[in-house]
C-alpha positions in Angstrom: 34.4 43.3 -90.9 31.0 45.0 -90.7 29.5 42.0 -88.8 32.2 42.2 -86.2 31.9 46.0 -85.8 28.2 45.7 -85.4 28.6 43.0 -82.7 31.2 45.1 -81.0 29.0 48.3 -81.1 26.1 46.3 -79.6 28.3 44.9 -76.8 29.6 48.4 -76.0 26.0 49.8 -76.0 24.9 47.0 -73.6 27.8 47.7 -71.3 27.1 51.4 -71.2 23.3 50.9 -70.5 24.1 48.4 -67.8 26.5 50.7 -66.1 24.0 53.6 -66.2 21.3 51.4 -64.6 23.8 50.3 -62.0 24.8 53.9 -61.1 21.1 55.0 -60.9 20.2 52.2 -58.6 23.2 52.8 -56.4 22.3 56.5 -56.1 18.6 55.8 -55.4 19.5 53.4 -52.5 22.2 55.6 -51.0 21.3 57.2 -47.6 21.9 60.9 -47.3 22.4 60.6 -43.5 19.4 62.8 -42.7 21.1 65.9 -44.2 18.7 68.6 -45.4 18.9 69.5 -49.1 20.3 72.8 -50.2 22.6 75.1 -48.3 22.4 76.3 -44.7 21.3 80.0 -44.4 24.2 82.3 -43.7 24.6 86.0 -43.2 26.3 88.5 -45.3 27.1 88.5 -49.0 29.4 86.8 -51.4 31.1 89.2 -53.8 31.7 88.1 -57.3 34.0 90.3 -59.5 34.0 90.1 -63.2 36.4 92.0 -65.4 36.2 92.4 -69.2 38.8 93.9 -71.4 38.3 94.2 -75.2 42.0 94.6 -75.7 41.5 97.9 -77.6 41.2 100.0 -74.5 37.6 99.4 -73.6 36.3 97.2 -70.9 34.1 96.8 -67.9 34.4 95.8 -64.3 31.3 94.6 -62.3 31.0 93.5 -58.7 27.9 91.5 -57.8 26.8 90.9 -54.3 24.9 87.6 -53.8 23.2 87.1 -50.4 24.1 84.0 -48.5 20.6 83.7 -47.1 18.4 81.6 -49.6 15.2 83.5 -48.7 16.9 86.9 -49.3 18.3 85.5 -52.6 14.8 84.4 -53.7 13.3 87.8 -52.8 15.7 89.4 -55.3 13.6 87.8 -58.1 10.2 89.0 -56.9 8.9 92.2 -58.4 9.1 95.2 -56.1 5.7 96.6 -56.9 2.4 94.8 -57.2 0.5 94.7 -60.4 -3.2 94.6 -61.0 -3.6 91.2 -59.2 -3.7 92.0 -55.5 -4.8 89.6 -52.8 
């Protein structure tokens, strides 16, 4: 039975690889309709609430405000003060 299982495993592997190649080619040829990538800039914030309870009486609640504007979101990761390397 080991010969049959080896042939079966090889056939399944060939089918999976062929399917992956087919999907990648289909995605590469698909037209996105001229849509820009990413999300359109918005105004305001999205609020994300996270609650944690340890079950023994302790816990934490945190509300995070995430800007909808991608540029403002990116500025949140830039250090506030300059270091030694100034332009």
